[in-house]
C-alpha positions in Angstrom: 2.0 -7.9 -31.1 5.6 -7.7 -29.9 8.2 -9.0 -32.3 10.7 -11.4 -30.8 11.6 -15.0 -31.2 11.1 -16.9 -28.0 13.7 -19.6 -28.8 16.2 -16.9 -30.0 15.7 -15.0 -26.8 16.3 -18.1 -24.7 19.4 -19.1 -26.6 20.8 -15.6 -26.3 20.1 -15.4 -22.6 21.7 -18.8 -22.1 24.8 -17.7 -24.1 25.1 -14.5 -22.1 24.4 -16.1 -18.7 27.9 -15.1 -17.7 26.3 -11.7 -17.0 24.7 -13.3 -14.0 27.6 -15.5 -12.9 30.6 -14.8 -10.8 33.5 -17.1 -10.4 36.4 -17.8 -8.1 37.3 -16.1 -4.9 38.9 -12.9 -6.1 39.1 -9.7 -4.2 40.7 -6.3 -4.9 41.8 -3.6 -2.5 41.0 -0.6 -4.6 42.9 1.8 -2.4 46.1 -0.1 -2.9 45.2 -1.2 -6.4 46.3 -4.8 -5.7 44.4 -7.8 -7.0 44.5 -10.9 -4.8 43.8 -14.3 -6.6 42.9 -17.3 -4.5 43.3 -20.8 -5.8 40.2 -22.3 -7.3 39.1 -25.5 -8.9 38.2 -26.4 -12.5 34.5 -25.5 -12.4 34.0 -21.8 -13.1 30.8 -21.8 -11.0 32.2 -23.3 -7.8 33.2 -21.2 -4.9 31.4 -18.0 -6.0 31.1 -15.4 -3.3 29.6 -12.5 -5.3 26.0 -11.8 -6.3 25.0 -14.3 -9.0 21.6 -13.1 -10.0 19.5 -10.0 -10.4 16.2 -10.0 -8.5 13.3 -7.8 -9.7 10.9 -6.0 -7.4 9.0 -2.9 -6.4 9.9 -0.9 -3.3 6.8 1.3 -3.4 3.3 -0.3 -3.7 0.1 0.9 -2.0 -3.0 -1.1 -1.2 -6.4 -0.3 0.4 -4.5 0.3 3.7 -3.4 3.7 2.4 -5.8 6.5 3.0 -5.6 8.0 -0.4 -5.7 4.6 -2.3 -8.8 3.5 -0.5 -10.4 6.9 -0.9 -9.8 6.8 -4.6 -11.7 3.5 -4.7 -9.0 0.7 -4.4 -10.5 -2.3 -2.6 -7.6 -4.7 -3.0 -5.3 -5.3 0.0 -1.8 -6.6 0.6 -2.9 -10.2 -0.1 -3.8 -9.4 -3.6 -0.7 -7.4 -4.1 1.5 -10.3 -3.1 -0.4 -12.8 -5.1 -0.1 -10.7 -8.3 3.6 -10.0 -7.7 4.4 -13.7 -7.3 2.7 -14.6 -10.6 -0.9 -15.3 -9.9 -3.9 -13.9 -11.9 -6.2 -11.7 -9.9 -9.1 -9.4 -10.4 -8.5 -5.6 -10.2 -10.8 -3.3 -8.3 -13.0 -2.6 -11.3 -13.3 -6.2 -12.4 -10.5 -6.5 -15.0 -8.4 -9.7 -14.9 -4.7 -8.9 -14.5 -1.5 -10.9 -14.4 2.2 -10.0 -14.8 4.1 -11.1 -17.8 6.6 -12.8 -15.4 6.5 -13.0 -11.6 8.5 -10.5 -9.5 11.1 -11.9 -7.1 10.2 -9.6 -4.2 7.8 -6.8 -3.2 7.5 -4.0 -0.6 4.0 -3.1 0.3 4.7 0.4 1.4 1.4 1.8 2.7 1.3 5.2 4.2 2.0 5.2 7.9 -0.3 8.1 8.6 -3.8 6.7 9.1 -2.8 3.2 7.9 -5.9 1.1 7.5 -8.1 4.0 8.6 -9.9 4.7 5.3 -11.2 1.2 5.1 -12.8 1.8 8.5 -14.0 5.3 7.5 -15.7 4.0 4.3 -17.3 1.1 6.3 -18.6 3.7 8.7 -16.9 2.4 11.9 -19.1 3.8 14.7 -16.1 4.8 16.8 -14.6 6.9 14.0 -18.0 8.5 13.0 -17.9 10.5 16.2 -15.5 12.9 14.5 -17.4 15.3 12.2 -14.6 15.6 9.7 -14.3 11.8 9.4 -18.0 11.5 9.1 -18.0 14.0 6.3 -15.3 12.1 4.5 -17.4 8.9 4.9 -20.5 10.5 3.3 -18.7 12.1 0.4 -16.4 9.2 -0.5 -19.4 6.9 -0.5 -21.2 9.2 -3.0 -18.7 8.3 -5.6 -17.8 10.2 -8.7 -16.4 13.7 -8.6 -17.7 14.2 -5.0 -15.5 11.3 -3.9 -12.5 12.6 -5.8 -12.8 16.0 -4.1 -13.2 14.3 -0.7 -10.0 12.4 -1.4 -8.1 15.5 -2.3 -9.4 17.0 1.0 -8.0 14.0 2.8 -4.6 14.3 1.1 -4.6 18.1 1.8 -5.4 17.5 5.5 -2.5 15.3 5.9 -0.3 17.7 3.9 -1.2 20.4 6.4 -0.8 18.1 9.5 -4.5 18.6 10.2 -5.3 15.0 11.0 -8.3 14.1 13.2 -7.1 12.9 16.5 -9.3 9.9 16.4 -7.2 8.4 13.6 -4.1 8.6 15.7 -5.2 6.2 18.4 -2.3 4.0 19.3 -4.3 0.8 20.0 -6.0 1.1 16.7 -2.7 1.7 14.9 -1.0 -1.3 16.6 -3.9 -3.6 15.6 -3.6 -2.5 11.9 0.3 -2.8 12.0 0.2 -6.3 13.4 -2.3 -7.4 10.8 -0.2 -5.8 8.1 2.9 -7.6 9.2 1.2 -11.0 9.6 0.1 -10.9 5.9 3.7 -10.1 4.9 4.9 -13.1 6.9 2.3 -15.4 5.4 3.5 -14.6 1.9 7.2 -14.5 2.5 8.8 -17.6 0.9 12.6 -17.2 1.1 14.4 -18.3 -2.0 11.3 -18.0 -4.1 9.4 -14.9 -3.3 10.4 -12.3 -0.7 8.1 -9.9 1.1 10.1 -7.0 2.5 8.3 -5.3 5.4 8.0 -1.5 4.8 5.9 1.6 4.9 5.9 5.1 3.5 6.5 8.1 5.7 4.5 10.8 4.0 5.8 14.3 4.8 3.9 16.7 2.6 4.0 20.0 4.5 2.3 22.7 2.5 1.9 20.2 -0.4 5.7 19.7 -0.9 6.6 16.0 -1.3 9.4 14.8 1.1 8.1 11.2 1.3 10.4 8.4 2.3 9.9 4.6 2.1 11.3 2.8 5.1 12.4 -0.9 4.5 13.1 -3.5 7.2 15.8 -6.2 7.1 13.9 -7.9 9.9 11.0 -10.3 10.3 7.7 -9.5 11.8 8.5 -10.5 15.3 11.0 -7.6 15.4 9.2 -5.1 13.2 6.1 -5.3 15.4 7.9 -3.9 18.4 7.6 -0.2 17.3 4.9 1.5 15.4 5.9 3.2 12.1 6.8 6.9 12.3 4.1 9.3 11.2 3.9 13.0 10.2 1.6 13.6 13.1 4.9 13.5 15.0 7.0 15.6 12.6 7.3 16.7 9.0 11.1 16.9 9.4 13.1 14.0 7.8 15.8 14.4 10.5 13.2 13.2 13.0 12.4 10.2 10.9 16.2 9.3 11.0 16.0 9.7 14.8 13.1 7.2 14.9 15.1 4.8 12.7 18.0 5.1 15.2 15.7 4.4 18.1 14.2 1.4 16.3 17.6 -0.1 15.8 18.7 0.6 19.4 15.5 -0.8 20.9 15.0 -3.9 18.7 18.5 -4.7 17.4 17.0 -4.7 13.9 18.0 -2.9 10.7 16.2 -0.4 8.6 17.0 1.9 5.7 15.1 4.6 3.9 14.9 5.7 0.3 13.8 9.2 -0.7 10.7 9.4 -2.9 11.1 10.7 -6.5 11.6 14.4 -5.9 9.9 16.1 -8.8 6.9 17.1 -6.7 8.9 18.5 -3.8 9.1 22.0 -5.4 12.8 22.4 -4.8 13.3 21.0 -1.3 14.2 17.3 -1.8 17.9 17.9 -2.2 18.8 21.1 -0.3 22.4 22.4 -0.5 22.6 25.2 2.0 19.5 25.5 4.3 17.4 22.7 5.7 13.9 23.5 4.5 12.3 21.7 7.4 14.1 23.9 10.1 15.4 26.9 8.2 18.9 26.2 9.7 22.1 25.9 7.7 23.0 22.3 6.7 26.0 20.9 8.6 28.1 17.9 8.8 25.7 16.0 11.1 22.9 16.4 8.5 25.2 15.1 5.8 26.3 12.1 7.8 22.8 11.2 8.9 21.2 11.6 5.6 23.5 9.2 3.7 23.6 6.8 6.7 19.9 6.3 6.7 19.0 7.0 3.0 21.4 5.1 0.8 18.9 4.9 -2.1 16.8 7.3 -4.2 13.7 6.5 -6.3 14.8 7.8 -9.6 11.7 6.8 -11.7 8.0 6.0 -10.9 4.4 6.6 -12.0 4.6 10.4 -11.2 7.5 11.0 -13.5 11.1 10.3 -14.2 13.7 11.9 -11.9 17.1 11.5 -13.5 17.4 15.0 -15.0 15.5 17.8 -16.8 16.3 19.6 -20.0 16.5 22.9 -18.1 19.4 21.3 -16.1 20.9 19.2 -18.9 20.3 21.1 -22.1 22.9 19.1 -24.0 21.5 15.7 -23.1 19.4 14.5 -26.1 17.7 11.9 -23.8 17.2 14.3 -20.9 13.6 15.2 -21.7 12.0 12.0 -20.6 8.6 11.8 -18.8 9.3 14.9 -16.6 6.6 16.0 -14.2 7.4 19.7 -13.7 3.9 21.1 -13.0 4.0 21.9 -9.3 4.0 20.3 -5.9 2.0 17.2 -4.8 -1.4 19.0 -4.3 -0.7 21.6 -7.1 -1.1 24.4 -4.6 2.2 26.0 -5.8 3.2 25.8 -9.5 6.8 24.9 -10.5 9.5 27.5 -11.1 12.7 26.8 -12.9 15.0 27.6 -10.0 13.3 24.7 -8.0 14.4 22.1 -10.5 18.1 21.9 -9.5 17.0 20.6 -6.1 14.7 17.8 -7.4 16.6 15.7 -9.8 19.1 12.9 -9.2 21.9 14.0 -11.5 22.0 17.5 -10.1 21.9 16.1 -6.5 24.8 13.8 -7.3 26.8 16.8 -8.6 25.9 19.0 -5.6 26.9 16.1 -3.3 30.5 16.4 -4.6 30.6 20.0 -3.7 29.0 19.5 -0.3 31.5 16.9 0.6 34.2 19.5 0.2 32.6 21.8 2.8 30.7 19.4 5.1 33.1 16.5 5.1 30.5 14.0 3.9 28.5 13.6 0.7 24.9 13.5 1.7 23.8 12.5 -1.8 26.0 9.5 -2.4 23.0 7.4 -3.2 22.2 4.4 -5.3 19.1 4.4 -7.5 16.0 2.2 -7.9 12.8 2.5 -9.9 9.4 1.5 -8.4 5.7 2.1 -9.2 4.1 4.1 -6.4 0.9 2.5 -7.7 -2.1 2.9 -5.4 -4.0 -0.1 -6.9 -2.3 -3.0 -5.2 -1.0 -3.9 -8.7 2.8 -3.7 -9.4 2.3 -3.3 -13.1 5.1 -1.3 -14.9 5.0 -2.6 -18.5 3.5 -0.3 -21.1 1.1 -3.0 -22.5 0.0 -4.0 -19.0 -0.4 -0.7 -17.2 -3.1 -0.4 -14.5 -2.6 3.2 -13.5 -1.9 5.2 -10.4 -5.2 4.5 -8.5 -8.4 2.6 -9.2 -9.8 5.5 -11.2 -7.0 5.1 -13.7 -7.4 1.4 -14.3 -7.8 0.5 -18.0 -11.0 1.9 -19.6 -12.0 4.0 -22.5 -12.5 6.9 -20.1 -8.9 7.2 -19.0 -8.0 8.8 -22.3 -9.5 12.0 -20.9 -9.5 11.2 -17.2 -7.7 13.2 -14.5 -5.4 11.9 -11.7 -6.0 14.8 -9.4 -7.2 18.4 -9.3 -6.6 21.4 -7.0 -8.2 24.8 -7.5 -8.8 24.1 -11.2 -5.3 22.7 -11.8 -5.3 19.2 -13.2 -3.0 16.3 -13.9 -4.4 14.0 -16.6 -4.3 10.2 -16.8 -2.3 10.3 -20.0 0.5 12.0 -18.1 1.1 9.0 -15.9 4.2 7.0 -16.5 4.3 3.2 -16.7 7.4 3.0 -14.4 9.3 1.4 -12.9 11.1 -1.5 -11.3 14.0 -2.0 -8.9 16.8 -4.5 -9.8 19.0 -5.9 -7.1 22.2 -7.9 -7.5 22.1 -10.1 -4.4 23.5 -13.4 -3.3 20.0 -15.0 -2.7 16.4 -14.0 -2.7 15.9 -13.4 1.0 15.1 -10.3 3.1 18.6 -10.2 4.5 20.5 -10.6 1.1 18.2 -8.1 -0.7 18.5 -5.5 2.1 22.3 -5.9 2.2 22.5 -5.3 -1.5 20.4 -2.2 -1.2 22.6 -1.0 1.6 25.7 -1.4 -0.5 23.9 0.2 -3.5 24.4 -2.7 -5.9 21.1 -1.9 -7.4 19.7 -0.2 -10.5 16.5 1.2 -11.9 14.5 0.6 -15.0 11.4 2.3 -16.4 9.7 -1.1 -16.7 11.6 -3.5 -18.9 13.7 -6.1 -17.2 17.0 -5.1 -18.9 20.0 -6.8 -17.3 22.8 -4.4 -16.6 26.2 -4.8 -15.0 28.7 -2.0 -14.3 32.2 -2.1 -12.8 34.9 0.5 -12.4 38.6 0.0 -11.9 42.1 0.9 -13.2 43.0 -2.2 -15.3 40.1 -3.1 -17.6 41.0 -3.6 -21.2 39.2 -4.3 -24.5 39.6 -8.0 -24.1 37.5 -8.0 -20.9 34.4 -7.1 -22.9 34.8 -10.4 -24.9 34.8 -12.6 -21.7 31.6 -14.6 -21.7 31.7 -14.5 -17.9 32.2 -10.7 -17.5 31.4 -10.8 -13.8 34.6 -12.8 -13.1 36.8 -10.1 -14.5 34.5 -7.3 -13.2 34.8 -8.3 -9.6 38.5 -9.3 -9.8 39.6 -6.0 -11.4 37.1 -3.5 -10.0 34.2 -2.5 -7.9 30.5 -2.8 -8.9 27.8 -0.1 -9.1 27.5 1.6 -5.8 31.3 1.3 -5.1 34.2 3.7 -4.8 37.5 4.2 -6.5 40.3 6.0 -4.6 43.5 7.9 -5.3 44.3 7.2 -9.0 47.6 5.3 -9.6 50.1 7.5 -11.3 49.3 7.9 -15.0 46.0 6.0 -14.7 42.5 7.0 -15.7 39.5 4.9 -14.5 38.2 2.2 -16.8 34.7 0.8 -16.8 33.3 -2.5 -17.9 29.7 -2.1 -18.7 27.2 -4.4 -20.4 23.5 -4.8 -20.9 21.2 -7.6 -22.1 17.8 -6.8 -23.5 14.5 -7.8 -22.0 13.2 -10.5 -24.3 9.7 -9.1 -24.0 10.8 -5.5 -24.8 12.7 -3.5 -27.4 16.2 -4.0 -28.6 19.0 -1.9 -27.1 20.0 1.4 -28.9 23.1 2.3 -26.8 24.8 2.5 -23.5 26.0 5.8 -22.2 28.1 6.7 -19.2 27.1 9.9 -17.4 29.9 11.7 -15.6 29.7 14.5 -13.0 32.7 16.2 -11.5 33.8 19.1 -9.3 36.5 21.4 -10.7 39.3 23.2 -8.8 37.1 26.4 -8.6 34.3 24.5 -6.8 32.0 24.3 -9.9 30.2 21.2 -10.9 30.0 19.8 -14.5 28.4 16.9 -16.3 29.0 15.1 -19.6 27.2 12.2 -21.3 29.4 9.8 -23.2 28.1 7.3 -25.8 30.3 4.3 -25.1 28.8 1.5 -27.2 25.8 1.3 -29.5 24.1 -0.9 -32.0 25.3 -1.1 -35.6 28.5 0.8 -34.9 29.8 0.1 -38.4 27.2 2.4 -40.0 26.3 4.6 -37.1 29.6 6.5 -36.8 30.2 8.9 -33.9 30.7 12.5 -34.8 33.6 14.6 -33.6 31.4 16.1 -30.8 30.5 12.6 -29.5 27.1 12.3 -31.0 25.7 9.1 -32.5 23.1 9.1 -35.3 19.5 8.3 -34.2 18.8 4.5 -34.1 15.5 4.9 -36.0 11.9 4.1 -35.2 9.9 1.0 -36.1 6.8 1.8 -34.0 3.4 1.3 -35.7 1.3 3.6 -33.4 -2.0 2.6 -34.9 -1.5 -1.1 -34.2 0.6 -0.5 -31.0 3.4 -2.6 -32.3 7.1 -2.4 -33.4 9.7 -4.5 -35.0 13.1 -5.4 -33.4 14.8 -5.0 -36.7 17.0 -2.2 -35.4 19.1 -2.2 -32.2 21.0 -5.0 -30.5 20.2 -7.8 -28.2 23.2 -7.2 -26.1 25.9 -4.5 -25.7 29.1 -4.6 -23.8 32.3 -2.6 -23.8 35.2 -1.3 -21.8 35.4 2.5 -21.6 38.2 4.7 -20.3 37.6 8.3 -19.2 39.4 10.5 -21.7 38.9 13.7 -19.6 40.1 12.4 -16.2 41.7 14.7 -13.7 43.0 12.7 -10.7 42.5 15.8 -8.4 38.8 16.1 -9.1 36.0 14.3 -7.3 33.7 12.6 -9.8 30.9 10.0 -10.2 30.0 7.8 -13.1 26.8 5.9 -13.9 25.5 3.9 -16.9 22.3 4.7 -18.7 21.0 2.1 -21.1 18.6 3.2 -23.9 16.1 1.0 -25.7 14.9 1.6 -29.3 11.5 3.4 -29.4 8.5 1.2 -28.5 4.7 2.0 -28.0 3.8 3.9 -24.9 0.8 2.6 -22.8 -1.3 5.4 -24.4 -0.9 3.7 -27.8 -2.1 0.4 -26.4 -5.1 2.1 -24.9 -6.0 3.8 -28.2 -5.9 0.5 -30.0 -7.6 -1.6 -27.5 -10.5 0.8 -26.7 -10.7 2.5 -30.1 -10.3 5.9 -28.6 -8.4 9.0 -29.7 -5.8 10.1 -27.2 -5.3 13.8 -26.6 -2.9 15.5 -29.0 -0.6 16.4 -26.2 -0.1 12.7 -25.2 3.1 11.0 -26.2 2.4 7.7 -28.1 5.9 6.2 -28.1 8.5 5.9 -25.4 12.2 5.3 -25.1 12.6 2.9 -22.1 15.8 2.9 -20.2 17.8 1.7 -17.2 20.0 3.7 -14.8 22.7 2.1 -12.7 23.8 3.3 -9.3 27.0 5.4 -9.6 30.6 4.6 -9.0 32.4 7.4 -7.3 36.0 8.6 -7.6 37.7 10.1 -4.6 41.1 11.8 -4.9 42.1 10.8 -1.4 
């Protein structure tokens, strides 16, 4: 049982509610470094014009409308996905009752655009589809169940990866009928101000098994979104062609869309190219850089198929850099991973390379914000360790998933215990509506967690001081003196180094906080990129003294693996500080983001071992160190 006092948590959240409050009408021109104060009244909560609340959601959930999800056995559709997300109890595909600890505020059902809704019809044996021998074979094998169904599912995935899609599944009238029904369900469950359904889909480029997927999100309602069918890989595997579709959509409908790149650790080194476009073989140019960041302001840094911040091969000096990495191969395991691929798959390296590319291309194509999401194929947006329902219906809770497999290709396997109970997207928005959430995503005032609902705020400026961290309404000083996560600092004032106000509040249902770190990346005068992780505030600072090389002693570990429990007797409920970059060079491009680290807690595998009385494989991790990543703040020397 988790150890926390409900009343203590409520009191502490109430005391620290300034984390979610912004006051006054204060603005700052960061290029000029001038703060403009406008007259305000007595009440510190009146006249606020900044985001006042963080809204929790998932940008990447699949239902039975996705070919692979249905082929793996998922029978739940978007209706069940929305009902669970808004707080209802539902029944999972294999009969287990499931409910979230707390409702989400918003959800994107992002079913694959290729063959959307088709597998439901294939399994039912739709006579029109059974005319195709390949489709008929899938129908027969999937309905046999067991390993035969698994292998048939892998065949379906591989067929789409190779672009070998039966023509019968690409019929436009069939696709429009499915798309209209899909949108109508989203409209039915959209309740602005209470629970928001953001219309979206996943474009699933997997040429030769290399994952270049993107999720496309709409600001618009269904009446606009219905006017064009989603883009599919039957038309192209090239992300640049997706961007062209997005441009056509906006021109034709007057609507707004954005895309976020899928977690890149199954791309085998092609998610973040730096010289040659892997889709065309042509050198990257300024147009590519401009279009990529225009249409893809966000990146999915963590999800079920692994964490994508960094890798120990890339960041050997980062003690927290070896976290839930999936470095086996590409999506269908047809090509195994090689070390030189890793630099083009992870967020931190992409952020660094983006600084270099801006020097040559004129635009930073990787100036993205970050979110976490599940990529669950169960219709269940469950990202908490104690409530984890797996990748697809075959990984739903059962004694068998201790030795089960997620997927297999030519004898290569990914096991259930390798799945990650991650993650969620946190959005600082002015209200819980499609428009406000989309706008916050577009300006990158978002962050990612691996599951816990840790509240994080992060601002950068030139004038923050130690006293600002003692303000119980830190957002007031944050917005008046600086820019939030996702923002830019320009042309350092003479003699100034950037200062950052950063704070975090624990999830009352999860572990205490160990520390907050700021990760810096920069480009030197020789055109080389560098990175450094700074410990800026941590629990029990009186006894845990920082060493001369910047290291902080381990926080400890209270996890009782056998009983899948822990004690919040170490760590802190909240951490907040002001940090000034001690190594700042005003001539160097740089970025900064905050990483919040929890104390160790039980991993979902520990909960399974206790609840089902099973022995997990010796290779399986039984504890985890949950975390949050903010979107960066960039420094530009001109």
